[in-house]
C-alpha positions as CSV (number, residue, x, y, z in Angstrom):
1,M,-0.1,0.0,0.0
2,T,1.5,3.3,-1.1
3,V,0.2,6.3,1.1
4,D,2.1,9.0,-0.7
5,R,1.1,8.2,-4.2
6,D,-1.6,10.8,-4.3
7,T,0.3,13.6,-2.8
8,T,3.8,13.1,-4.5
9,A,4.3,14.8,-7.8
10,E,5.3,12.5,-10.9
11,S,8.8,13.5,-10.9
12,E,9.4,12.6,-7.3
13,R,8.0,9.1,-7.6
14,V,10.5,8.0,-10.3
15,A,13.2,5.8,-8.8
16,P,16.8,6.7,-9.3
17,V,18.6,4.8,-12.1
18,A,20.9,2.0,-10.9
19,A,24.5,2.2,-11.8
20,G,25.2,0.5,-15.2
21,M,21.7,0.9,-16.6
22,S,20.7,3.2,-19.2
23,S,18.2,6.0,-18.5
24,T,15.6,7.6,-20.5
25,D,14.4,11.1,-20.3
26,D,11.3,10.4,-18.3
27,T,13.2,8.3,-15.6
28,R,16.1,10.8,-15.1
29,R,15.9,12.9,-11.9
30,T,17.0,16.3,-12.6
31,E,18.8,18.6,-9.9
32,A,15.7,21.2,-10.1
33,D,13.5,18.2,-9.1
34,D,15.8,17.5,-6.0
35,T,16.1,21.3,-5.0
36,R,12.2,21.8,-5.3
37,R,11.6,18.6,-3.1
38,T,14.3,19.9,-0.5
39,D,13.0,23.3,-0.5
40,R,9.5,22.2,0.2
41,A,10.5,19.7,2.9
42,T,12.5,22.4,4.8
43,A,9.9,25.3,4.2
44,T,8.1,26.2,7.5
45,P,4.3,26.0,6.9
46,T,2.5,29.3,7.4
47,V,-0.5,29.6,9.4
48,S,-3.0,32.3,8.8
49,T,-4.0,34.8,11.6
50,A,-7.6,33.7,11.1
51,T,-6.7,30.1,12.0
52,V,-4.9,31.1,15.2
53,V,-7.7,33.4,16.1
54,A,-10.2,30.5,15.4
55,Y,-8.2,27.9,17.5
56,A,-7.9,30.5,20.3
57,V,-11.6,31.2,20.5
58,A,-12.3,27.5,20.4
59,G,-9.8,27.0,23.4
60,V,-11.6,29.7,25.3
61,A,-14.9,28.4,24.5
62,V,-14.1,24.8,25.7
63,L,-12.4,26.4,28.8
64,G,-15.6,28.6,29.5
65,W,-17.9,25.5,28.9
66,F,-15.7,23.7,31.6
67,L,-16.0,26.6,34.1
68,F,-19.7,27.1,33.3
69,G,-20.5,23.5,34.2
70,W,-18.3,23.3,37.1
71,L,-19.1,26.6,38.8
72,V,-22.4,27.5,37.6
73,L,-24.1,24.2,37.1
74,Q,-22.1,22.7,39.9
75,Q,-21.8,19.4,38.1
76,G,-18.6,18.3,39.8
77,F,-15.1,18.7,38.6
78,V,-14.9,15.2,36.6
79,D,-18.1,15.4,35.0
80,S,-17.4,19.1,33.7
81,L,-13.9,18.0,32.8
82,G,-15.3,15.0,30.7
83,E,-18.0,17.3,29.1
84,S,-15.7,19.8,28.0
85,A,-13.2,17.1,26.7
86,G,-15.9,15.8,24.8
87,A,-16.8,19.1,23.4
88,A,-13.1,19.6,22.5
89,F,-12.9,16.3,20.6
90,A,-16.0,17.0,18.8
91,L,-14.4,20.4,17.7
92,L,-11.3,18.5,16.5
93,L,-13.5,16.2,14.5
94,I,-15.2,18.9,12.8
95,V,-11.9,20.6,12.0
96,S,-10.5,17.2,10.6
97,I,-13.6,16.7,8.4
98,V,-13.5,20.2,7.0
99,G,-9.8,20.0,6.2
100,T,-10.3,16.5,4.5
101,V,-13.1,18.0,2.4
102,R,-11.0,21.1,1.3
103,R,-8.1,19.1,0.5
104,G,-10.2,16.6,-1.6
105,R,-11.5,19.6,-3.6
106,R,-8.2,21.0,-4.5
107,R,-7.2,17.9,-6.7
């Protein structure tokens, strides 16, 4: 099973030519291909300000949900912690689904 087949460019999938074998133009790896792959691998991904703000708001909302359940509703510490953890995991699931859908539409 190949996981990177869908996300790897065609020029990066070509295996290097073994010593003593002849190569054709479509199997030869160029220096530009290696440089592009190295630059992309070492580049730091940028995160938009909107994403950081959205994650901060979600974190504050989960903390607020915990404090509301614990202090206002007086559910108990463990019950409030479990409820807020469930809400946080639900938010993470939603973010994961949205990211998967967006990545699928780009192809």
